[in-house]
C-alpha positions in Angstrom: -3.6 3.3 -15.1 -1.0 1.6 -17.3 -0.5 -2.1 -16.3 -3.4 -2.3 -13.8 -6.9 -3.7 -14.3 -9.6 -1.3 -13.3 -11.3 -3.3 -10.5 -13.2 -0.4 -8.9 -12.4 2.4 -11.3 -12.5 4.9 -8.5 -11.1 8.4 -9.1 -8.6 9.6 -6.5 -7.5 13.3 -6.2 -4.5 14.1 -4.0 -4.3 17.8 -3.2 -0.7 18.6 -2.5 0.9 15.4 -3.9 4.4 14.7 -2.7 6.1 11.6 -1.4 3.2 10.3 0.5 0.9 10.8 -2.4 3.2 8.9 -4.7 3.3 6.0 -2.2 -0.5 6.0 -1.8 -1.1 6.0 -5.6 1.3 3.1 -6.0 -0.6 1.1 -3.3 -4.1 1.9 -4.7 -3.4 1.4 -8.4 -3.7 -2.4 -8.3 -7.2 -1.9 -6.8 -8.3 0.2 -9.8 -7.9 3.7 -8.4 -7.0 6.3 -11.0 -4.9 8.9 -9.2 -4.5 12.6 -10.0 -2.0 14.7 -8.0 -2.2 18.5 -7.7 1.1 20.4 -7.3 2.2 23.9 -8.2 5.1 22.6 -10.2 4.3 18.9 -10.9 7.0 16.4 -12.1 6.4 14.0 -14.9 3.6 11.6 -14.7 4.3 8.1 -13.5 2.7 4.7 -14.2 0.4 5.1 -11.3 -0.1 8.8 -11.0 -0.9 11.7 -13.4 -0.3 15.3 -12.2 -2.1 18.5 -12.7 -0.5 21.9 -12.2 -2.6 24.0 -9.8 -2.4 26.5 -6.9 -4.7 25.2 -4.2 -4.9 28.8 -2.8 -6.7 29.8 -6.1 -10.5 29.1 -5.6 -11.3 29.2 -9.3 -8.6 26.8 -10.2 -9.8 24.4 -7.5 -13.4 24.6 -8.9 -12.2 23.7 -12.4 -10.4 20.7 -11.1 -13.2 19.5 -8.8 -15.8 19.8 -11.5 -14.4 16.6 -13.0 -15.8 14.7 -9.9 -13.7 12.4 -7.7 -14.6 9.5 -5.4 -11.9 10.1 -2.9 -9.9 13.3 -2.1 -6.8 13.2 0.0 -5.3 16.4 1.3 -1.7 16.3 2.2 -0.2 19.7 2.1 3.4 21.0 2.7 3.8 24.8 3.2 5.8 26.6 0.5 7.1 28.9 3.2 7.5 28.7 7.0 5.6 31.1 9.3 2.0 31.6 10.2 0.9 33.0 6.8 2.5 30.1 4.9 0.7 27.6 7.2 -2.6 29.4 6.8 -2.4 29.2 3.0 -1.3 25.6 2.9 -3.6 24.2 5.4 -6.6 26.4 6.1 -7.1 28.1 2.8 -6.6 24.8 0.9 -9.3 23.2 2.9 -11.7 26.2 2.7 -11.3 26.3 -1.1 -11.8 22.5 -1.3 -15.0 22.6 0.7 -16.4 25.7 -1.1 -15.4 24.4 -4.5 -17.1 21.0 -4.0 -20.3 22.8 -3.0 -20.1 25.2 -5.9 -19.7 22.5 -8.5 -22.2 20.2 -6.9 -19.9 17.3 -6.5 -19.8 15.0 -3.4 -16.9 12.6 -2.9 -17.5 9.5 -0.9 -14.6 10.4 1.4 -12.2 13.3 2.1 -9.1 12.2 3.9 -7.2 15.0 5.5 -3.6 14.5 6.6 -2.9 16.3 9.8 -0.2 16.0 12.5 0.3 15.1 16.2 1.6 18.7 16.4 -1.9 19.7 17.3 -1.2 18.2 20.8 0.7 20.4 23.3 1.2 17.8 26.1 4.8 17.8 27.4 5.0 15.7 30.5 5.3 12.2 29.0 1.5 11.8 28.9 -0.2 9.3 26.6 -2.4 11.1 24.0 -5.0 9.7 21.7 -8.0 11.0 19.6 -9.8 12.1 22.8 -6.9 14.1 24.3 -7.2 17.9 24.5 -5.6 19.7 21.5 -3.7 22.8 22.6 -0.8 23.2 20.1 2.2 25.2 21.2 3.3 26.2 17.7 1.7 28.2 14.9 1.8 25.2 12.5 -0.2 23.1 15.0 -2.8 25.9 15.4 -3.3 26.1 11.6 -3.5 22.3 11.2 -6.2 22.2 13.9 -8.0 25.1 12.2 -7.9 23.2 8.9 -9.2 20.1 10.6 -12.2 22.0 11.8 -12.9 23.2 8.2 -13.0 19.6 7.0 -15.0 18.4 10.0 -17.6 21.1 9.5 -17.7 20.8 5.7 -20.7 18.4 5.6 -18.8 15.9 3.6 -17.9 12.4 4.7 -14.3 12.7 6.1 -11.5 11.1 7.9 -8.7 13.1 9.6 -5.4 11.3 10.2 -2.9 12.8 12.6 0.6 11.4 11.7 3.5 11.6 14.1 7.1 12.2 12.9 7.5 10.7 9.5 10.7 9.0 8.5 11.9 6.8 5.6 13.7 7.0 2.3 14.5 10.7 1.7 13.6 11.6 5.2 17.0 10.9 6.9 17.5 13.9 9.1 18.1 11.9 12.3 20.4 9.4 10.5 22.4 12.3 9.1 22.7 13.9 12.6 23.9 10.6 14.1 26.5 10.2 11.4 27.8 13.7 12.0 27.8 13.2 15.8 25.2 16.0 16.1 22.3 13.9 17.4 21.2 14.8 20.9 20.8 12.4 23.8 17.5 13.6 25.2 15.1 12.0 27.5 12.1 13.5 25.7 9.8 11.0 24.0 9.8 10.8 20.2 6.9 9.4 18.2 7.5 8.1 14.7 5.9 6.4 11.7 7.5 5.1 8.6 6.4 6.7 5.3 5.3 3.3 4.0 3.1 2.9 7.0 1.6 6.4 6.3 0.6 5.2 2.8 -0.5 1.9 4.2 -2.8 3.6 6.8 -4.4 5.9 4.2 -4.9 3.0 1.8 -6.4 0.9 4.5 -8.9 3.5 5.6 -9.9 4.4 2.1 -10.5 0.8 1.3 -12.4 0.2 4.5 -14.7 3.0 3.6 -15.3 1.7 0.1 -16.2 -1.7 1.5 -18.8 -0.2 3.9 -16.8 -0.9 7.0 -16.7 1.6 9.8 -14.2 4.5 9.5 -14.0 7.0 12.4 -13.7 10.7 11.6 -10.4 10.9 13.4 -7.3 8.7 13.9 -3.9 9.2 15.5 -1.3 7.3 13.4 2.0 6.6 15.0 4.0 3.4 15.4 3.5 1.1 18.4 6.5 2.2 20.6 7.2 5.8 21.5 10.8 6.0 22.8 13.1 8.5 24.5 15.3 10.2 21.8 18.4 9.0 23.6 17.4 5.4 23.2 16.8 5.9 19.4 20.1 7.8 19.0 22.1 5.1 20.9 20.5 2.4 18.8 21.4 4.1 15.6 24.9 5.0 16.8 25.6 1.4 17.6 24.5 0.2 14.2 26.3 3.0 12.4 29.4 2.5 14.5 29.3 6.2 15.6 30.6 6.8 19.1 29.8 10.4 19.6 26.6 12.4 20.2 25.6 15.5 22.1 23.8 15.6 25.4 20.7 17.7 25.1 20.2 20.7 27.3 17.2 20.7 29.6 14.4 21.5 27.2 11.7 21.4 29.8 9.2 18.6 29.8 9.3 15.1 28.5 7.2 15.4 25.4 4.2 13.1 24.8 3.5 9.5 23.9 1.1 8.7 21.0 -1.4 5.9 21.4 -2.5 4.2 18.2 -5.2 1.9 19.7 -8.1 3.2 17.6 -6.1 2.6 14.4 -5.0 -0.9 15.4 -8.6 -1.7 16.2 -9.4 -1.4 12.5 -7.0 -4.4 12.0 -4.3 -2.3 10.4 -1.0 -4.1 10.7 2.2 -2.0 10.8 5.0 -2.8 8.4 7.3 -1.2 10.8 5.8 -1.3 14.3 8.7 0.4 16.0 11.8 2.5 15.2 14.1 -0.5 15.2 12.2 -2.3 12.5 11.9 0.9 10.4 15.5 2.0 10.7 16.8 -1.5 10.3 15.2 -1.6 6.8 16.7 1.8 6.0 20.1 0.8 7.1 19.9 -2.5 5.2 19.3 -0.5 2.0 22.6 1.3 2.7 24.4 -2.0 3.3 24.5 -1.9 7.1 
């Protein structure tokens, strides 16, 4: 890539390359990774990332791309439409086409990293969940994510599945906007979060561990180090934004879940933003607060 020495000269393919893909490419470029991002309607290339227009639901298009051969493939899809069929196409069909395409063209990446979600967990009584916890999703999106996980796990290729909790960061300001408008809810349900920069950091960390021959488990839960009740987060943001109104949440039934990141931390990953205070403090600082 422009401006970076090719230390490892590894080829990285990001299937469904949005914000997280751009952040990951930026992190890995100094280490010599040449990043290609697949999108239906790609933007202009950047210094660290070139794009390729492709529909991941088209098996022939996927074969043509995969024939070039890639060392690492990262799958991070966003459905083009909500609803079960949209989730199936984005998650399950993409993974099926990826696995079948690699076998058809005879290419074996050293690692497939699939981005999933803690939405595959259905626990709702404040339980701690980790990689060994039962997965009984209560939404169609979680069911399809779990189905796609199984496609990757059964593909026969070296893989790592990462279940991210709620992602926030620049451009992901939904809660901040709700607090500003006085529409955030004071709920006792636990919320689990991870900053977008830590998402990219986790992926880069695991990809590099694998390259160096260090152990990488097939599954990680990636969330920051401090689940917190939504009311606590809203009150903290309200204080810093000097907003004195919010809505009390109706009884939603249950307390949500708490995500445990011990397996990830045992790989020596160090969070840039280990809790919501650190992450939101950085976001507010960018806005002059």
